[in-house]
C-alpha positions in Angstrom: 12.1 103.4 20.6 8.7 102.2 19.7 6.6 100.8 22.7 6.2 97.4 21.2 9.9 96.7 20.5 10.7 98.0 24.0 8.2 95.5 25.6 9.8 92.8 23.2 13.1 93.5 24.7 11.8 93.1 28.1 10.3 89.8 27.5 13.5 88.3 26.1 15.1 87.6 29.7 11.8 86.1 30.8 11.9 83.8 27.7 15.3 82.7 28.1 14.6 82.0 32.0 11.5 79.8 31.1 13.7 78.1 28.5 16.3 77.2 31.0 13.7 76.0 33.4 13.4 72.8 31.4 16.7 71.7 32.4 16.4 72.4 36.1 16.5 69.1 37.8 14.4 70.6 40.7 11.5 71.1 38.3 12.0 67.7 36.4 13.3 65.2 38.9 13.5 61.6 38.2 12.3 60.4 41.7 8.7 60.2 43.3 9.6 62.2 46.4 11.5 64.8 44.6 8.5 65.0 42.2 6.2 65.5 45.0 8.3 68.3 46.4 8.6 70.0 43.1 4.7 70.0 42.6 4.2 71.5 46.1 6.8 74.2 45.4 5.1 75.1 42.1 1.6 75.1 43.4 2.6 77.2 46.2 4.4 79.7 43.9 1.4 80.1 41.8 -0.9 80.6 44.9 1.6 83.3 45.9 1.8 85.0 42.6 -2.1 85.3 42.6 -1.7 88.3 44.9 1.8 89.5 43.8 0.9 89.8 40.1 -2.5 91.7 40.5 -0.7 94.1 42.7 2.1 94.7 40.2 -0.5 95.2 37.5 -2.5 97.5 39.7 0.6 99.6 40.5 1.3 100.0 36.9 -2.2 100.9 35.8 -2.7 103.3 38.8 0.7 105.0 37.9 -0.3 105.2 34.2 -3.7 106.5 34.6 -2.9 109.1 37.3 0.3 110.4 35.7 0.6 114.0 35.7 0.0 114.5 31.8 -3.3 112.7 32.0 -5.7 115.8 32.7 -8.8 113.4 31.9 -8.3 111.2 35.0 -11.1 111.5 37.6 -9.6 112.3 41.1 -11.7 112.4 44.1 -9.9 114.2 46.9 -12.5 113.3 49.5 -12.4 109.5 48.8 -11.2 107.6 51.9 -13.0 104.1 52.0 -14.4 101.4 49.8 -16.0 98.3 51.4 -15.6 96.1 48.1 -11.9 97.0 48.0 -11.3 96.5 51.7 -12.9 93.1 51.6 -10.7 92.2 48.6 -7.5 93.6 50.3 -8.2 91.5 53.5 -10.0 88.5 52.4 -7.6 87.4 49.4 -4.6 87.2 51.5 -6.3 85.4 54.2 -7.6 82.8 51.7 -3.8 82.5 50.5 -2.6 82.1 53.9 -5.2 79.2 54.4 -4.3 77.5 51.2 -0.6 77.7 51.5 -0.7 76.7 55.3 -2.8 73.6 54.2 -0.6 72.6 51.5 2.6 73.0 53.9 0.9 70.9 56.6 -0.3 68.1 54.3 3.2 68.2 52.5 5.3 68.2 55.7 3.6 64.9 56.7 3.4 63.2 53.2 7.0 64.0 52.5 8.6 63.6 56.0 12.0 62.0 55.3 11.6 59.5 58.2 8.2 58.1 56.7 8.7 55.0 54.7 7.4 55.0 51.0 4.0 53.5 50.3 4.4 54.1 46.6 7.3 53.5 44.2 5.7 55.7 41.6 2.6 57.7 40.9 -0.3 55.2 41.7 1.9 52.3 42.0 2.1 50.9 45.6 5.4 49.1 46.8 5.0 45.4 46.0 4.8 43.2 49.0 7.7 41.2 48.1 10.1 44.3 47.6 12.4 45.0 50.5 13.8 48.6 50.7 17.4 48.9 49.6 19.6 49.9 52.9 22.4 52.4 52.3 24.4 53.6 55.3 25.9 57.1 54.4 28.7 58.6 56.2 30.1 62.2 55.4 33.9 62.2 55.7 36.4 65.0 55.0 35.6 65.5 52.2 34.1 62.6 50.4 31.1 60.3 50.9 31.2 56.6 52.2 28.3 54.3 51.2 27.8 51.1 53.0 25.3 48.5 51.6 24.8 46.2 54.6 22.4 43.9 52.6 25.2 43.1 50.3 28.3 43.5 52.4 29.9 45.9 50.1 30.9 49.6 50.2 31.8 52.5 48.0 33.5 55.9 48.0 32.0 58.7 46.1 29.8 56.6 44.0 26.2 55.4 44.9 23.9 53.0 42.8 20.3 51.9 43.3 17.8 50.0 41.1 14.8 52.0 39.8 11.4 51.6 41.3 12.8 50.2 44.4 12.5 52.1 47.8 15.8 53.2 49.3 16.2 53.8 53.0 19.3 55.8 53.9 20.7 56.0 57.4 23.1 59.1 57.5 25.8 60.2 59.9 28.9 62.3 59.8 32.6 62.0 61.0 33.1 65.3 62.5 31.5 68.4 60.9 27.8 68.9 59.8 27.2 68.2 56.3 23.8 67.9 54.2 23.4 64.8 52.0 21.5 66.0 48.9 20.5 64.3 45.6 18.2 66.9 43.9 16.8 64.3 41.5 15.9 61.9 44.3 14.6 63.7 47.3 15.3 66.8 49.4 18.4 67.4 51.5 18.9 65.8 55.0 21.6 66.8 57.4 24.5 64.4 58.3 25.6 65.1 62.0 28.2 63.5 64.1 27.2 61.2 66.8 23.6 61.3 65.4 21.7 59.2 62.8 19.2 60.8 60.5 17.2 59.2 57.8 16.0 59.6 54.3 13.6 57.5 52.2 13.4 58.0 48.4 12.9 56.2 45.2 14.5 56.7 41.6 12.1 56.2 38.7 14.3 56.7 35.7 17.6 55.2 34.5 20.3 57.7 34.5 23.4 59.3 36.1 22.5 62.0 38.8 24.6 64.4 40.7 24.8 64.2 44.4 26.6 66.7 46.8 26.6 68.4 50.2 24.6 71.2 50.6 26.2 72.5 53.8 29.5 74.2 54.1 31.9 71.9 56.0 35.3 73.4 55.6 37.9 74.0 52.7 37.1 70.8 50.7 33.3 71.3 50.8 33.1 71.9 47.1 34.8 68.6 46.2 32.1 66.7 48.2 30.3 65.7 45.1 29.3 62.1 43.8 27.5 60.4 41.0 24.3 58.6 41.7 23.3 55.8 39.2 19.8 54.8 38.7 19.8 51.3 37.2 17.8 48.4 35.9 17.5 45.4 38.5 20.1 43.5 36.3 22.4 46.4 35.9 22.4 47.0 39.7 23.3 43.4 40.3 26.0 43.7 37.9 27.3 46.7 39.8 27.2 45.0 43.1 29.1 41.9 41.7 31.7 44.4 40.5 32.0 46.0 43.7 32.3 42.5 45.5 35.1 41.6 43.2 37.2 44.4 44.7 40.1 43.0 46.9 39.6 45.9 49.4 38.2 45.2 52.9 36.5 48.0 54.7 37.6 47.3 58.2 39.1 49.4 61.0 42.3 50.0 59.6 40.9 51.0 56.1 38.4 53.3 57.8 41.2 55.0 59.9 42.8 55.9 56.5 39.6 57.1 55.0 38.8 59.7 57.6 41.9 61.5 56.7 41.0 64.8 54.9 41.0 64.3 51.1 40.0 66.7 48.3 38.8 65.1 44.9 39.2 61.7 46.2 38.8 58.9 43.6 36.0 56.4 43.4 36.7 53.4 45.6 35.1 49.9 45.9 35.2 47.5 49.0 34.3 44.0 48.4 33.8 43.2 52.1 32.9 45.4 55.1 33.2 45.0 58.8 29.8 44.2 60.2 28.3 46.8 62.5 30.8 49.5 61.4 28.1 52.1 60.7 26.8 51.8 64.3 30.2 52.0 65.7 30.9 55.1 63.6 27.9 56.8 65.2 28.7 55.7 68.6 32.3 56.7 68.4 33.6 53.3 69.1 35.2 52.1 65.9 38.3 51.5 67.9 37.4 48.6 70.2 39.5 50.4 73.3 36.5 53.2 73.2 33.3 52.5 75.0 30.3 53.0 72.7 28.1 56.1 73.3 25.3 53.9 73.4 26.5 51.9 76.1 27.4 54.9 78.3 24.1 56.4 77.8 22.5 53.2 78.9 24.6 53.0 81.8 24.0 56.6 82.7 20.2 56.0 82.4 20.4 52.9 84.7 22.6 54.8 87.1 20.0 57.6 87.3 17.2 55.2 87.8 19.0 53.4 90.7 19.7 56.9 92.3 15.9 57.7 92.0 15.1 54.4 93.7 17.8 55.2 96.4 16.0 58.5 97.1 12.6 56.9 97.1 13.8 54.3 99.7 15.1 56.9 102.0 18.8 56.5 101.3 19.2 52.8 100.9 21.3 51.9 98.1 21.8 48.8 95.9 24.8 46.5 96.4 27.9 47.5 94.8 28.4 46.5 91.1 24.5 45.7 90.8 24.0 48.8 88.5 26.8 47.8 86.1 25.5 44.3 86.0 22.1 45.2 85.0 23.2 47.4 82.2 21.4 46.1 78.9 23.8 44.9 76.4 24.0 46.9 73.3 24.6 45.7 69.8 27.4 47.3 67.9 
Protein backbone atom coordinates (compact mmCIF):
# COMPACT_ATOMS: atom_id res chain seq x y z
CA UNK A 1 0.00 0.00 0.00
CA UNK A 2 1.44 3.42 -0.91
CA UNK A 3 2.56 5.53 2.04
CA UNK A 4 0.22 8.44 1.21
CA UNK A 5 -2.84 6.15 1.08
CA UNK A 6 -1.85 4.54 4.39
CA UNK A 7 -1.45 7.98 6.00
CA UNK A 8 -4.85 9.00 4.66
CA UNK A 9 -6.49 5.98 6.25
CA UNK A 10 -4.91 6.85 9.58
CA UNK A 11 -6.38 10.36 9.41
CA UNK A 12 -9.95 9.14 8.84
CA UNK A 13 -10.67 8.27 12.55
CA UNK A 14 -9.20 11.62 13.64
CA UNK A 15 -11.41 13.49 11.15
CA UNK A 16 -14.50 11.62 12.30
CA UNK A 17 -13.67 12.31 15.94
CA UNK A 18 -13.19 16.02 15.30
CA UNK A 19 -16.41 16.15 13.34
CA UNK A 20 -18.29 14.54 16.21
CA UNK A 21 -16.88 17.10 18.66
CA UNK A 22 -19.17 19.72 17.13
CA UNK A 23 -22.11 17.97 18.77
CA UNK A 24 -20.51 17.43 22.17
CA UNK A 25 -22.36 19.61 24.65
CA UNK A 26 -19.28 19.94 26.86
CA UNK A 27 -17.46 21.72 24.02
CA UNK A 28 -20.47 23.82 22.96
CA UNK A 29 -22.50 24.53 26.13
CA UNK A 30 -25.34 27.03 26.34
CA UNK A 31 -24.58 28.44 29.79
CA UNK A 32 -21.90 30.94 30.86
CA UNK A 33 -20.45 28.78 33.65
CA UNK A 34 -20.24 25.70 31.41
CA UNK A 35 -18.63 27.84 28.69
CA UNK A 36 -15.93 29.01 31.10
CA UNK A 37 -15.35 25.42 32.21
CA UNK A 38 -15.11 24.29 28.59
CA UNK A 39 -12.60 27.06 27.83
CA UNK A 40 -10.48 26.05 30.82
CA UNK A 41 -10.54 22.41 29.73
CA UNK A 42 -9.54 23.23 26.13
CA UNK A 43 -6.72 25.62 27.09
CA UNK A 44 -5.31 23.13 29.61
CA UNK A 45 -5.40 20.36 27.00
CA UNK A 46 -3.57 22.52 24.44
CA UNK A 47 -0.88 23.38 26.98
CA UNK A 48 -0.36 19.71 27.85
CA UNK A 49 -0.26 18.77 24.17
CA UNK A 50 2.60 21.24 23.68
CA UNK A 51 4.89 18.70 25.34
CA UNK A 52 3.11 15.47 24.38
CA UNK A 53 2.99 16.15 20.62
CA UNK A 54 6.68 17.14 20.26
CA UNK A 55 7.72 14.02 22.19
CA UNK A 56 5.64 11.77 19.95
CA UNK A 57 7.05 13.47 16.86
CA UNK A 58 10.61 13.15 18.21
CA UNK A 59 10.07 9.43 18.90
CA UNK A 60 8.92 8.89 15.33
CA UNK A 61 11.83 10.92 13.88
CA UNK A 62 14.47 9.15 15.99
CA UNK A 63 13.02 5.72 15.19
CA UNK A 64 13.01 6.51 11.47
CA UNK A 65 16.39 8.20 11.29
CA UNK A 66 18.26 5.58 13.31
CA UNK A 67 16.55 2.51 11.87
CA UNK A 68 18.79 -0.45 11.16
CA UNK A 69 18.56 -0.02 7.38
CA UNK A 70 19.77 3.62 7.44
CA UNK A 71 23.52 3.26 7.14
CA UNK A 72 24.03 7.01 6.61
CA UNK A 73 22.82 8.01 10.07
CA UNK A 74 25.61 9.45 12.23
CA UNK A 75 25.92 7.68 15.56
CA UNK A 76 28.14 8.97 18.36
CA UNK A 77 28.75 6.18 20.84
CA UNK A 78 30.49 8.51 23.30
CA UNK A 79 27.74 11.15 23.45
CA UNK A 80 26.29 11.46 26.95
CA UNK A 81 25.23 15.08 27.59
CA UNK A 82 23.81 18.16 25.86
CA UNK A 83 23.26 21.35 27.92
CA UNK A 84 20.75 22.70 25.39
CA UNK A 85 18.73 19.47 25.33
CA UNK A 86 18.93 19.16 29.12
CA UNK A 87 17.60 22.72 29.55
CA UNK A 88 14.72 22.05 27.18
CA UNK A 89 13.84 18.72 28.80
CA UNK A 90 13.54 20.32 32.26
CA UNK A 91 12.47 23.89 31.53
CA UNK A 92 9.49 23.19 29.30
CA UNK A 93 7.71 20.77 31.70
CA UNK A 94 8.29 23.24 34.55
CA UNK A 95 6.69 26.03 32.50
CA UNK A 96 3.76 23.74 31.69
CA UNK A 97 3.25 22.90 35.38
CA UNK A 98 3.28 26.61 36.26
CA UNK A 99 0.84 27.47 33.47
CA UNK A 100 -1.62 24.66 34.23
CA UNK A 101 -1.31 25.32 37.96
CA UNK A 102 -2.11 29.03 37.49
CA UNK A 103 -5.09 28.23 35.27
CA UNK A 104 -6.40 25.68 37.76
CA UNK A 105 -6.02 28.04 40.73
CA UNK A 106 -7.77 30.92 38.98
CA UNK A 107 -10.48 28.66 37.54
CA UNK A 108 -11.12 26.98 40.89
CA UNK A 109 -11.94 30.33 42.46
CA UNK A 110 -13.81 31.89 39.55
CA UNK A 111 -15.90 28.78 38.91
CA UNK A 112 -16.58 27.92 42.56
CA UNK A 113 -20.13 26.44 42.53
CA UNK A 114 -20.89 28.30 45.78
CA UNK A 115 -19.91 31.68 44.31
CA UNK A 116 -22.86 33.84 43.16
CA UNK A 117 -22.67 34.94 39.53
CA UNK A 118 -21.59 38.47 38.68
CA UNK A 119 -22.33 38.13 34.93
CA UNK A 120 -25.26 36.62 33.06
CA UNK A 121 -23.28 36.43 29.81
CA UNK A 122 -19.80 37.26 28.58
CA UNK A 123 -19.25 40.91 29.47
CA UNK A 124 -22.85 41.40 30.70
CA UNK A 125 -23.14 42.04 34.46
CA UNK A 126 -26.18 40.83 36.36
CA UNK A 127 -28.78 43.66 36.27
CA UNK A 128 -29.34 45.26 39.65
CA UNK A 129 -33.10 44.62 39.51
CA UNK A 130 -32.80 40.91 38.68
CA UNK A 131 -33.06 38.42 41.53
CA UNK A 132 -31.67 34.90 41.04
CA UNK A 133 -34.16 32.12 40.47
CA UNK A 134 -34.22 29.90 43.57
CA UNK A 135 -34.55 26.16 42.93
CA UNK A 136 -34.45 23.53 45.67
CA UNK A 137 -33.39 20.13 44.35
CA UNK A 138 -34.02 16.79 46.05
CA UNK A 139 -32.56 13.55 44.65
CA UNK A 140 -35.08 10.78 45.30
CA UNK A 141 -35.09 7.11 44.31
CA UNK A 142 -34.86 7.42 41.33
CA UNK A 143 -36.24 10.75 40.25
CA UNK A 144 -35.66 14.46 40.81
CA UNK A 145 -37.85 16.83 42.81
CA UNK A 146 -37.58 20.55 41.99
CA UNK A 147 -39.16 23.10 44.34
CA UNK A 148 -39.54 26.78 43.37
CA UNK A 149 -39.96 28.59 46.73
CA UNK A 150 -40.39 32.01 45.08
CA UNK A 151 -43.43 30.75 43.18
CA UNK A 152 -44.74 28.14 45.59
CA UNK A 153 -44.73 25.37 42.97
CA UNK A 154 -42.78 22.17 42.36
CA UNK A 155 -42.20 19.57 39.66
CA UNK A 156 -40.90 16.04 39.25
CA UNK A 157 -38.39 15.21 36.50
CA UNK A 158 -38.77 18.55 34.74
CA UNK A 159 -36.84 21.76 35.29
CA UNK A 160 -37.34 25.15 33.65
CA UNK A 161 -35.62 28.53 33.90
CA UNK A 162 -35.61 31.81 31.97
CA UNK A 163 -32.55 32.65 29.90
CA UNK A 164 -30.05 35.25 31.14
CA UNK A 165 -31.28 35.02 34.74
CA UNK A 166 -28.97 33.63 37.43
CA UNK A 167 -30.11 30.37 39.03
CA UNK A 168 -29.27 29.40 42.61
CA UNK A 169 -29.66 25.70 43.32
CA UNK A 170 -29.87 24.25 46.82
CA UNK A 171 -29.32 20.52 46.57
CA UNK A 172 -29.84 17.56 48.88
CA UNK A 173 -30.66 13.85 48.69
CA UNK A 174 -33.16 11.51 50.29
CA UNK A 175 -30.84 8.62 51.19
CA UNK A 176 -28.08 7.82 48.71
CA UNK A 177 -25.38 10.01 47.25
CA UNK A 178 -26.21 11.39 43.80
CA UNK A 179 -24.69 13.99 41.50
CA UNK A 180 -26.82 16.77 39.97
CA UNK A 181 -25.53 17.46 36.46
CA UNK A 182 -26.79 19.55 33.53
CA UNK A 183 -23.82 19.56 31.10
CA UNK A 184 -25.06 22.59 29.13
CA UNK A 185 -25.49 24.67 32.31
CA UNK A 186 -22.62 24.02 34.73
CA UNK A 187 -20.49 21.33 36.31
CA UNK A 188 -21.85 18.55 38.47
CA UNK A 189 -22.39 18.93 42.19
CA UNK A 190 -23.06 16.15 44.70
CA UNK A 191 -26.41 15.64 46.41
CA UNK A 192 -25.98 14.11 49.87
CA UNK A 193 -28.48 13.22 52.61
CA UNK A 194 -28.68 15.53 55.64
CA UNK A 195 -26.49 18.04 53.80
CA UNK A 196 -27.12 20.98 51.50
CA UNK A 197 -24.83 21.76 48.59
CA UNK A 198 -25.13 24.71 46.23
CA UNK A 199 -24.68 25.49 42.57
CA UNK A 200 -24.91 28.77 40.65
CA UNK A 201 -25.51 28.86 36.92
CA UNK A 202 -27.23 30.64 34.05
CA UNK A 203 -28.61 29.45 30.71
CA UNK A 204 -28.13 31.79 27.75
CA UNK A 205 -29.93 30.04 24.89
CA UNK A 206 -33.50 28.87 24.48
CA UNK A 207 -33.61 25.10 24.14
CA UNK A 208 -34.21 21.72 25.73
CA UNK A 209 -31.21 20.26 27.55
CA UNK A 210 -30.43 16.98 29.27
CA UNK A 211 -30.08 16.62 33.02
CA UNK A 212 -28.98 13.54 34.90
CA UNK A 213 -27.39 11.97 37.93
CA UNK A 214 -23.68 11.44 37.32
CA UNK A 215 -23.14 9.24 40.37
CA UNK A 216 -24.25 5.61 40.70
CA UNK A 217 -26.98 5.29 43.32
CA UNK A 218 -28.60 1.93 42.77
CA UNK A 219 -30.53 -0.11 40.24
CA UNK A 220 -32.57 2.84 38.97
CA UNK A 221 -29.59 5.16 38.53
CA UNK A 222 -29.84 5.16 34.72
CA UNK A 223 -33.44 6.41 34.94
CA UNK A 224 -32.50 9.55 36.88
CA UNK A 225 -32.76 11.76 33.82
CA UNK A 226 -34.81 14.87 33.24
CA UNK A 227 -35.31 17.66 30.73
CA UNK A 228 -34.16 21.20 31.44
CA UNK A 229 -35.99 23.89 29.51
CA UNK A 230 -34.26 27.20 28.82
CA UNK A 231 -37.08 29.66 28.10
CA UNK A 232 -37.77 33.27 27.38
CA UNK A 233 -39.17 35.27 30.29
CA UNK A 234 -42.73 35.12 28.95
CA UNK A 235 -42.50 31.39 28.22
CA UNK A 236 -41.20 30.73 31.72
CA UNK A 237 -44.06 32.72 33.26
CA UNK A 238 -46.43 30.60 31.17
CA UNK A 239 -44.74 27.44 32.44
CA UNK A 240 -45.14 28.60 36.04
CA UNK A 241 -48.82 29.36 35.40
CA UNK A 242 -49.28 25.84 33.97
CA UNK A 243 -47.68 24.31 37.05
CA UNK A 244 -49.80 26.49 39.36
CA UNK A 245 -52.91 25.19 37.62
CA UNK A 246 -52.14 21.67 38.82
CA UNK A 247 -54.53 20.51 41.56
CA UNK A 248 -51.78 18.52 43.29
CA UNK A 249 -50.32 19.81 46.54
CA UNK A 250 -46.77 18.94 47.63
CA UNK A 251 -47.38 18.34 51.32
CA UNK A 252 -46.11 15.76 53.78
CA UNK A 253 -48.48 13.02 52.58
CA UNK A 254 -47.52 13.58 48.93
CA UNK A 255 -43.85 13.61 49.78
CA UNK A 256 -44.19 10.29 51.62
CA UNK A 257 -45.50 8.82 48.36
CA UNK A 258 -42.74 10.40 46.28
CA UNK A 259 -39.94 8.89 48.35
CA UNK A 260 -40.98 5.37 47.34
CA UNK A 261 -38.55 3.99 44.72
CA UNK A 262 -39.76 4.67 41.17
CA UNK A 263 -38.12 3.92 37.82
CA UNK A 264 -38.96 5.95 34.71
CA UNK A 265 -41.32 8.10 36.76
CA UNK A 266 -43.56 10.53 34.83
CA UNK A 267 -43.32 14.31 34.93
CA UNK A 268 -45.54 15.71 37.67
CA UNK A 269 -46.58 19.24 38.63
CA UNK A 270 -47.60 20.57 42.05
CA UNK A 271 -49.58 23.81 42.13
CA UNK A 272 -48.84 24.41 45.82
CA UNK A 273 -46.06 23.34 48.17
CA UNK A 274 -45.66 23.07 51.91
CA UNK A 275 -43.60 26.01 53.13
CA UNK A 276 -40.17 25.03 54.45
CA UNK A 277 -40.40 21.47 53.11
CA UNK A 278 -36.87 21.50 51.71
CA UNK A 279 -35.35 22.49 55.06
CA UNK A 280 -37.33 19.73 56.76
CA UNK A 281 -36.05 17.22 54.21
CA UNK A 282 -32.46 18.27 54.89
CA UNK A 283 -33.01 18.11 58.65
CA UNK A 284 -34.93 14.81 58.59
CA UNK A 285 -38.06 16.21 60.18
CA UNK A 286 -40.74 16.10 57.48
CA UNK A 287 -42.70 14.14 60.06
CA UNK A 288 -43.49 16.66 62.85
CA UNK A 289 -42.91 13.89 65.39
CA UNK A 290 -39.19 13.92 64.51
CA UNK A 291 -36.92 16.56 66.02
CA UNK A 292 -35.00 18.46 63.32
CA UNK A 293 -31.28 17.77 63.09
CA UNK A 294 -30.55 21.50 63.26
CA UNK A 295 -32.41 21.71 66.57
CA UNK A 296 -30.52 18.72 67.96
CA UNK A 297 -27.17 20.18 66.89
CA UNK A 298 -28.02 23.55 68.42
CA UNK A 299 -29.05 21.83 71.64
CA UNK A 300 -25.87 19.73 71.69
CA UNK A 301 -23.76 22.83 71.08
CA UNK A 302 -25.50 24.65 73.92
CA UNK A 303 -25.11 21.65 76.24
CA UNK A 304 -21.41 21.48 75.41
CA UNK A 305 -21.06 25.19 76.13
CA UNK A 306 -22.76 24.79 79.50
CA UNK A 307 -20.45 21.86 80.31
CA UNK A 308 -17.43 24.05 79.55
CA UNK A 309 -18.84 26.77 81.80
CA UNK A 310 -19.40 24.21 84.54
CA UNK A 311 -15.80 23.04 84.35
CA UNK A 312 -14.56 26.63 84.35
CA UNK A 313 -16.63 27.40 87.47
CA UNK A 314 -15.15 24.47 89.37
CA UNK A 315 -18.07 22.09 89.11
CA UNK A 316 -20.94 24.54 89.61
CA UNK A 317 -23.86 23.66 87.33
CA UNK A 318 -26.69 25.72 85.92
CA UNK A 319 -30.26 25.24 87.19
CA UNK A 320 -32.12 22.28 85.73
CA UNK A 321 -33.89 23.06 82.48
CA UNK A 322 -31.89 26.22 81.85
CA UNK A 323 -29.93 24.78 78.92
CA UNK A 324 -33.08 23.65 77.13
CA UNK A 325 -34.76 27.03 77.68
CA UNK A 326 -31.88 28.91 76.11
CA UNK A 327 -31.67 26.83 72.93
CA UNK A 328 -32.18 29.26 70.05
CA UNK A 329 -35.27 28.68 67.96
CA UNK A 330 -34.61 27.20 64.53
CA UNK A 331 -36.78 28.01 61.54
CA UNK A 332 -38.01 24.94 59.69
